[in-house]
C-alpha positions in Angstrom: -31.2 83.4 -39.0 -32.7 85.6 -36.8 -34.3 88.9 -37.8 -35.9 92.2 -36.5 -39.5 91.5 -35.8 -42.3 93.8 -37.3 -46.0 94.2 -35.8 -47.9 95.0 -39.2 -51.6 95.4 -40.2 -53.0 92.5 -42.1 -56.4 93.1 -43.2 -58.6 93.4 -40.1 -55.8 91.4 -38.1 -52.5 92.3 -36.9 -49.2 89.9 -37.9 -45.9 89.5 -36.7 -43.5 89.2 -39.4 -39.5 89.0 -39.6 -37.9 91.7 -41.3 -37.6 90.7 -45.2 -39.8 87.6 -44.8 -42.9 87.0 -46.9 -45.0 84.9 -44.4 -46.4 85.9 -41.1 -44.9 84.3 -38.0 -48.3 84.8 -36.4 -51.7 86.5 -36.6 -53.7 88.2 -34.1 -57.0 89.7 -33.7 -55.6 92.7 -31.8 -52.4 94.8 -32.3 -51.8 94.5 -28.4 -51.8 90.7 -28.8 -49.4 91.0 -31.8 -47.1 93.3 -30.0 -46.7 90.8 -27.1 -46.0 88.1 -29.6 -43.7 90.1 -31.3 -41.8 91.3 -28.1 -41.3 87.7 -26.9 -39.8 86.7 -30.4 -37.4 89.8 -30.2 -36.4 89.3 -26.6 -35.6 85.5 -27.6 -33.7 86.7 -30.7 -32.2 89.8 -28.9 -33.3 91.8 -31.9 -35.5 94.9 -32.5 -39.5 95.2 -32.5 -41.0 97.7 -34.7 -44.8 98.4 -34.3 -46.4 99.9 -37.3 -49.6 101.7 -37.3 -52.6 100.8 -39.7 -51.1 102.9 -42.5 -47.9 100.8 -42.4 -45.9 103.6 -40.9 -43.5 102.8 -37.7 -45.1 104.4 -34.8 -42.8 102.7 -32.0 -39.8 100.6 -31.7 -38.1 98.7 -28.9 -34.7 97.1 -28.9 -34.1 93.5 -27.0 -30.5 93.3 -28.4 -27.0 93.9 -26.9 -26.5 97.5 -27.6 -22.8 98.1 -28.2 -23.1 101.9 -27.4 -25.7 102.2 -24.5 -26.9 105.6 -23.5 -24.9 107.2 -20.8 -25.9 107.9 -17.3 -26.8 111.7 -17.1 -27.2 111.6 -13.4 -23.3 111.4 -12.7 
């Protein structure tokens, strides 16, 4: 089962973890490295990527899924 991915702090490192998972998919020395790894997984699984700050709060998110309600084109 594929899950939304989260980039979260883990001590002095950053981890990528599926939503609700107990174990990390991968650990990285920087947040940027963890974001790239999480982004790749989210793209492959067509899920969302949630990026947390050092305090565990969500600071950003990206969606790589099939959005059934995409935003309207505001130009026309």
